[in-house]
C-alpha positions as CSV (number, residue, x, y, z in Angstrom):
1,X,-123.6,173.5,282.6
2,X,-123.1,175.5,279.3
3,X,-121.5,172.5,277.6
4,X,-124.2,169.9,278.6
5,X,-127.9,169.6,279.1
6,X,-130.3,167.1,281.2
7,X,-133.0,165.4,279.5
8,X,-135.0,162.6,278.7
9,X,-132.5,159.3,277.9
10,X,-133.0,156.5,275.5
11,X,-131.1,154.5,277.9
12,X,-132.2,155.2,281.2
13,X,-134.5,158.0,282.5
14,X,-132.4,161.1,282.4
15,X,-129.2,161.5,280.3
16,X,-126.6,164.3,279.8
17,X,-126.5,165.6,276.6
18,X,-123.7,167.6,274.8
19,X,-124.4,171.1,273.9
20,X,-121.6,171.7,271.3
21,X,-119.0,169.1,269.4
22,X,-115.9,168.0,271.7
23,X,-112.5,166.5,270.1
24,X,-111.0,163.4,271.7
25,X,-109.6,163.7,275.2
26,X,-111.1,167.5,275.6
27,X,-112.7,168.2,279.2
28,X,-116.5,168.4,278.7
29,X,-117.1,169.4,282.5
30,X,-115.5,169.0,286.1
31,X,-117.3,166.9,288.4
32,X,-118.6,168.0,291.7
33,X,-116.6,166.2,294.7
34,X,-117.7,168.4,297.4
35,X,-120.3,166.6,298.9
36,X,-118.2,163.7,301.0
37,X,-120.2,160.8,302.4
38,X,-119.0,159.5,305.8
39,X,-120.0,159.1,309.4
40,X,-120.0,162.6,310.0
41,X,-121.8,163.6,306.9
42,X,-124.0,160.8,306.2
43,X,-127.0,160.9,303.7
44,X,-130.1,162.6,304.9
45,X,-133.3,161.3,302.9
46,X,-135.3,164.7,304.4
47,X,-132.9,166.5,301.7
48,X,-134.0,164.3,299.0
49,X,-130.8,162.5,299.2
50,X,-132.3,159.2,299.3
51,X,-132.6,159.2,295.3
52,X,-128.7,159.6,295.2
53,X,-125.6,158.1,293.3
54,X,-122.3,157.8,295.0
55,X,-118.9,157.4,293.8
56,X,-116.4,155.4,295.2
57,X,-112.9,156.8,295.0
58,X,-109.2,156.2,296.4
59,X,-109.0,155.5,300.0
60,X,-112.5,154.7,300.7
61,X,-113.6,158.2,300.0
62,X,-117.2,158.1,299.0
63,X,-118.8,161.2,297.1
64,X,-122.4,162.0,296.4
65,X,-122.7,162.6,292.8
66,X,-124.1,166.2,291.9
67,X,-126.0,167.2,288.5
68,X,-125.2,166.9,285.9
69,X,-122.7,164.4,286.1
70,X,-125.0,162.1,288.3
71,X,-127.1,161.7,285.2
72,X,-124.6,160.4,283.1
73,X,-125.5,156.7,282.0
74,X,-123.5,153.9,281.9
75,X,-122.4,152.6,278.2
76,X,-120.7,149.4,277.2
77,X,-118.9,151.5,274.5
78,X,-118.6,154.6,276.3
79,X,-117.7,158.2,274.7
80,X,-116.4,159.8,277.8
81,X,-114.1,158.7,280.9
82,X,-113.1,160.3,283.8
83,X,-109.6,161.8,283.9
84,X,-108.3,163.2,287.1
85,X,-105.9,166.1,286.7
86,X,-104.3,167.7,289.8
87,X,-106.5,165.7,291.9
88,X,-109.6,167.3,290.4
89,X,-112.1,165.1,288.4
90,X,-113.2,165.5,284.9
91,X,-115.4,164.2,282.2
92,X,-113.3,164.0,278.9
93,X,-114.1,162.7,275.7
94,X,-112.9,159.3,274.6
95,X,-113.5,159.9,271.2
96,X,-115.1,162.8,269.5
97,X,-118.8,163.6,270.0
98,X,-121.2,166.0,268.1
99,X,-123.7,168.2,269.7
100,X,-126.8,166.5,270.9
101,X,-125.1,163.2,271.8
102,X,-125.7,161.5,275.0
103,X,-122.7,161.7,277.1
104,X,-122.0,158.3,278.7
105,X,-119.3,156.3,280.2
106,X,-118.5,152.7,281.6
107,X,-119.7,152.5,285.2
108,X,-116.9,149.7,285.7
109,X,-114.0,151.8,284.9
110,X,-111.9,152.3,288.3
111,X,-114.5,150.1,290.3
112,X,-113.5,147.0,292.2
113,X,-116.5,145.7,294.2
114,X,-120.0,146.3,294.4
115,X,-122.8,144.6,292.9
116,X,-123.7,143.8,289.4
117,X,-126.3,145.9,287.4
118,X,-128.2,145.1,284.4
119,X,-127.2,147.3,281.4
120,X,-129.6,149.2,279.3
121,X,-127.0,150.8,277.1
122,X,-128.6,149.3,273.6
123,X,-125.2,149.2,272.0
124,X,-124.7,146.6,269.8
125,X,-121.5,145.4,271.8
126,X,-123.4,146.0,275.1
127,X,-122.6,143.0,278.0
128,X,-126.0,142.7,279.2
129,X,-124.6,143.5,282.4
130,X,-122.4,146.3,284.6
131,X,-119.9,143.6,286.2
132,X,-118.7,144.0,290.2
133,X,-115.4,144.8,289.0
134,X,-113.2,146.1,286.3
135,X,-111.3,142.7,287.0
136,X,-114.4,141.0,285.7
137,X,-114.4,142.3,282.5
138,X,-113.0,140.4,279.9
139,X,-109.2,140.6,279.7
140,X,-109.7,142.4,276.2
141,X,-111.5,145.0,277.6
142,X,-109.7,145.5,280.7
143,X,-106.8,146.1,278.3
144,X,-108.7,148.8,275.8
145,X,-109.7,150.5,279.2
146,X,-106.3,150.2,281.0
147,X,-105.4,153.8,279.8
148,X,-108.5,155.4,280.9
149,X,-107.9,154.1,284.6
150,X,-106.9,156.6,287.2
151,X,-103.4,156.7,288.8
152,X,-105.4,156.1,292.6
153,X,-107.0,153.0,291.0
154,X,-104.0,151.4,289.6
155,X,-101.7,152.3,292.7
156,X,-104.6,150.7,294.7
157,X,-104.7,147.3,292.8
158,X,-101.2,147.5,291.1
159,X,-100.6,143.7,291.4
160,X,-103.6,143.0,289.4
161,X,-102.6,145.9,286.6
162,X,-99.3,144.6,286.6
163,X,-100.7,141.0,285.5
164,X,-102.6,143.0,282.8
165,X,-99.3,144.8,281.5
166,X,-97.5,141.4,281.4
167,X,-100.6,140.1,279.1
168,X,-100.5,143.6,277.2
169,X,-96.7,142.9,276.5
170,X,-96.6,139.5,275.1
């Protein structure tokens, strides 16, 4: 965790902050996907897992987000994204990040199905909500985010992605 720290966020509760500068596409930290949530390994409230953040991955896999990544807040103009390399997920810089900046990603990238959340990012381009699906975003934003989608998400939604690619090529 030498590259990041956890502290009070202006967006929501606790956030994650850069402890040094990062260049575009630089890896900031590796995501710990070791705690799988399934029928054999359910969340256990006696362990404090009731205050949880889960991530929904390929083929219906669910993982309990660990600290620090569980504290990365959503933003409508995020400075990071999740990048999978050889099956391992990382947080990578979407643009240059300066020491002290709060790390953010858009929760809706690689997401299809869920609930609509209120967005508190306070960015001038804030949508005010986090929709329930990547495909509920305006088409312009889908096209902007398309290069950030992880291969498993593209594969699981190839028909919708192909339609986006057709729009992009027009």
